[in-house]
N, C-alpha and C positions, 0 to 999 in steps of 0.2 A: 563798171562797164555796162552792167545791166541797167543802171539808172540812166546813163547817157543814151542807151538804145531806146528805152521807154520814152525819154524826153524827146528824142528825134521823131519817134512814132507819133507822139502827141502833137508836135509841131507840124508834122506832115498832114495829120488829120485836120488840124485847124486851117492850114493853108488850102487843103482840098475843099473844105467846107466853105471857106471864104471865096473861093474861085467861082462856084456856081452862083453865089449871091451877087458877086460883082458882075457876073455875066448876065444874071437876071436883071440887075439894075441897068446894065447897058442895053439889055433888050428892051427894058421899059423906056429908056430914053431914046431908043432908036425910033426913028420916024417910021411910020407905017405899021407899027405894032401897037395894038390897042389892048391895054390891061385894065381890068376893072379895079375900082378903088378897093373893093372888099378883098380881092385877091392880093393886092399890094399890101394891105394892112396885115393880111394873114402871113405873107412872106416876111414882112418886117418883124412881126411878133415871133415868127419862127426863127429868124436870124438872131433876134435878141435872146431868145431862150437858148439857142445853140451857143451863143457867146457866153451866156451865163453858165451853162454847163461846162464850157471849155475852161472858164475861170475856176469853177469848182474842181474840175479834174486837175488843173494845174496846181491848185492849193493842195489837193490830196497827193499829187505827185511830189510836191515839195515836202509834204509831211512824211510820205514814205521814204523819200531820200534821207531826211533827217533820221528817221527810225533806222534805216539801213546803215547810215554812218555810225549811229549809236551802237547798233548791234555789232558792226565790224570792230569798233573800239572795244566793246565788251568781249568780243571773241578774241581779240589780240591780248587783252588783259588776262582772259581765261587761259590762253595758250601760255603766256608768260608764267602765270601762277602754276599751271600744270607742269611746266618745265622746272620751275623752282621746287615744287612739291616732289617731283620725281627725283631731282638731284638730292633734295634733303632725304627722301626715302632711301635712295641708294647709299647716302652717307650713313644714315642710321642703320641700314641693313649691314653695311660693311663694319660699322662699329659693333653691332650686336654679334656679327659673325666672329670678329676678332675676340670679343669678350668671351663668347661661348667656346671658342677654340682654346683660349687661355684656361678657362675653367675646365674644359675637357682634359687638357694636358695636366693641369694640377690634380684633377681627380684620378687620372691614370697613374701619376706618380704616387698619389696617396694610396691608390688601390695596390700598386706594387709593394709599397711600404707595408700596408696592412697584410698583404699576402705573405710577405717575408716574416712579419711579426707573428701572424697566425700560425705559420708553419713552425716557427721556433717555439711558440707557446704550445702548439699541439705536440711537438716532439717532447717538450719538457713535461707536459701533462701525461703523455704516454709513458715516459720513463718513470714519472712519479707513481702513476697507477700500477705499473708493473712492479715497482719496488714495494708498494703497499700490498699488492696481491701476494707477492712472495712472502712478505712479512706475515700477512694473515694466514697464509698456508702453513708457515713454520709454527706460528702460534697455535693454529688449529691442531697440527700434528702433536705439538707438545701437550696441549690440553687433553687431547684424546689419549695420549700415552699416560699422562697423569691420572686421568679418569680411570683408565684401564687398571693402572697399578692400585689406585685407591679402591676400586671395586673388587679387585682380587684380594686386597688386604681385608676389606669388609667381609667378603664371602668367606675367606679363610677364618677370620675372627668369629663370624657367626657360626660357621660349621664347628669350630672348636668349642664354642659355648654350647651349641646344641649337643655335641658329643658329651661334653662335661655334664650338662644337665641330664642327659639320658643316663649316664653312668651314675650320677648322684641319685636319680630317681630309682634306678635299679637297686643300688645299694640300700637306699632307704626302704624300698619294698622288701628286700631281703631281711633288713633289720627288723621291719615290722612283722614279717612272718616269723622270724626267730623269736621276737618278743611274744607273739601269740602262742607259739609252741611252748615257750618257757612258762607263760601263764597257765596254759593247759597242764603242763607238767607239774607246776606248783599246786594247782587245784587238785590234780590227781594225787600228788604226794600228801597234801593236807587231808584229803579224804581217807587215803590209806592209813595215815598216822592216827586220824580220829577213830577209824575202824579198829586199828590195832590197840589203841588205848581202851576203847569200849570192850574189846575182846579180853584184854588183860584184866580189866575191872570185873568183867563177868567171871572169868576164871578164878580171880582172887575171891570173889563172893562165893563161888561154888566150893572153893577150898575151905573157906571159913565155915560154910554150912556143913561140910563134911566133918570138920573138926568139932563143930558144935554137937553133931549127932553122936560122934564118938564119945565126947565128954558126957552127954546125957546117958548113953548106954552104960558108961562106966559107973555112973551114979545110980544105976538101976531105976532110972526114971523112964516113963513111957515116952516114946518118940513122938514128938508133936509134928504137926504138919509142917512141911518145909516153908519157912517164911519167905516173904518177898525179899528180893535183894535190897529193897529200900528199908526194910525193917530189920536191919542188922542190930543185933544185941550189943549193947555197950559193955557187956560183962565179959566179952571175949578177951583173951590175952592180947596185950599191947593194942588197945583201941586207939591210943594216941598215934601210934605209927600208921594205922589205917587211915585216920583222919588227915594226918600229915600227907600221906600219899595221895589221898583224894584231893586235898587242897593243891598239892603239886600238879596233879593232873588237870585240875580246873585252871590253874595258872598257865599251864602249858597250852591248854585249849585257847584261853584268852590271848596269850602271846601269839599263837599261830593265827588267830582271827585278826589281831592287829597287824601282823605281818602281811596277811592276805589283803586287808584294806589298804595298807601302805603300798603294796605292789600294784593293786588296782588303780590307786590314785596316780602312782608314777606312770603306769601304762597309759592312763587317760591323758595325763599331761604330755607324755611323749607323743601320743597319737595326735593331740591337738597341735603340738609343735610341728610334727611332720606335715600335718594338713596345712598349717600356716606357711611352712617353708615351700610346700608344693604350690600354694597359691602365689607366693612371691615369685617363684620360678616361672609360673605361667604369666604373671604380669611382666616380669623381665623379658620373657620370650616375646610377648606381644609388643613391648616397647622396642625391642631390638628389631622386630619385623617392621614396625612403623618407621623406625630410623632407616632401615634398609630401603623401605619404599620411598622415603623422602630423598635419600641419596640417589635412587634410581630416577626419580622425577627431576631432581636437579641436573643429573647427567643428561637426561633427555632434553631438558630445557636448554642446556648449554649446546648440545649437538644441534638442536633446532635453530638456535640463534646463529651458530656458525654456518649452518646450511643456508639460512636466510641471508646472512651477510655475503656469502659466496655467490648466491643466486642474484642478489642485487648488483654486485660487482660485475657478474657475467652479463646481466641485462644492460647495465650502463655501457659496458664494452661493446655489446652487440648493437645497441642503439647508436653509439658513437660511430661504429664501423658502417652501419647502414646510412647514417647521415653523410659520412665522407664518401661513400659509394654513390649516393644520390647526387651530391654536388659535383662529382667527377673531377676532383682535384688531381693534380699531377703527382707522380711518385716522389717521395722524399727520402732523405738519407736517414737510415735507422742507426741510432747511437746507443740502443739498449744493449746491455751486456748479456742479455738472456738469449740463449740459442733458440731458434725456431726454424720451422720449415715453411718457407713462403708459398702461398697459393698461386697457381699460374694465372688465376683470374682476379687477383686482388693485389694492390700495391701496398696495402697496410699490413704491418706485422701482426701475426697472430699473438694472442695473449700468452704471457710467459708460462712455461711449464706444460704447454699443450702441443701436440703434434697433429696437424690437420690431416695428414695422410692416413694415420692409423686410428685417430679418435681415441687416443689413450690419455689417461690422466697423468699430469706431471708429478704428482706427489703420491706417496705410498699410503694406502688407507691404514688405519690403526689395526693392531693385532687383535685377535679374538679375546673375549673377556671371560673365558672359562678355563684358564690354565689350572687354577686351583681345583676346580671341580673335576677336571680330567685327571689330574695327578692324584686326587683323593679317592675317587670312585672307580678309576680305570674304565670309565664309560664315557662316550661322547656326550657332553652337555651343551654343545654349541653347534647349531646348524647354520651354515652360511649359504645363502643363495646369491651367487655372484653373477655378474654380467658386465658388459662393456660400458654401461651407463649408470649402474647403481649397485650398491652392496647393502645387504640386510643381515644384521647379526641379532639373533634371538637367543636369549638365555632361558634354558628350561627351568621349570619350577623344581623345588626341592623334592616334591613327591615323585616326579619322574626320575630324578637322579637316584633317589632311594630305591625306586622300583628297579631301575637298571642295576643298582648295586646289589639288590637281593637276587636278581636274575643271574648276576655274575658270581654269586656265591660269597660276597664279602660280608663280614660281620659288621653291620651298621648299628647294632644295638636295638633296643625296643622293649616294651613291656606294656602292662595294662594301663599304667598311668603316665606314659611318656607324652611329651607335649605334642599337640596336633601340628604336623608339618605341612598339612594341605593348605593352610592359610597363608603360607609364604607367597609373596607376589611373583608373578611372571613378568619379566622385563624384556621388552622387545625394542631394540634400538634400531631404527632404520635411518639410513642416510643416503641421499641420492646426489649424485654428482652429474650435473647436466653437461652434455657435449657442447662444444662450440661448433655451430653450423655457419660456415662461411659461404659467401656467394661465389 
């Protein structure tokens, strides 16, 4: 329509331009009007140029019409393509929407299935962990009871050995003192016998001297100076008897000397034997102390391992509960046979054997480890510092037990050479039971 309007405008302009030219030509041909030749040529040239311009404009008009038609066709093609693309896009969008909807439905079904499976698996794992925890608690209680009995047995055994060694040491000391007294008595007896023999010999010599003087006086001979006891005359009556008696006395002295040497050797041997036995007893005491220390260390290691395993289980349970609380899953059915007190702010069951309201431990801690010491010394050998979250059992050293025994007036034995009991180790077993803190 715009092309037709422009064409009509162009035609109108051409007709209007042709009209004055025709009028001018008519004016030229009219009589009485004089137009110069130059003016006529100028008008003619102007007319030709206008016609030429009109042709050019018509050509341009035709060109623009063709371009407009081409653009209109292209516009129609673009509109058709746009409609086609829009329809295809709608189809693809609908297909994608249907596909996504199907996938969402499948994912929802899979999610529900996974939730059910997860809930079942969670329930199974909870029951399994509860069962394992109960089993570990029973095993721990049994191990603690066994360790307690073994430690009581070892303590009683060591105390019996210590008492026996003390009694043996005391008896050996008494025997040694008795042997020393016997040695002194033998030495004194030997000296007394030697002195008695010498006195008897001197008395016999004096008697012989007196008899000699009497004989000399009877023979009216001058009395000579009293000879020395060593210069006994062989002419006295029965000199053989005197020599025999002297030999007998010498033999007796030799026999007593030999007996003294034999007694001294026996005493030395017994003393060395007693020293060796005392050394063996000290070594045995040290070995028993080391054995007791190893048993104490092994017990501490077992208690520490049990505490670590219990702490790891509690940490796993705590982390599991925190994860479940953070995910905000719905409450589930509890099939665990273990009784518990549910928390008002948590849908997950509390670990077996524990009560959230009172924070008490579900199993009984092991008994004290000093029954033998208490029954033996009648003095408290175990100090317990109890609490709601931990228990500490410390076994006093043997020196403290003995000091309490001495203060109580009990006869615990002792002596100068009794074994040193201050080197016995002090065992302190500590065990902490952590509370379950629930949100």
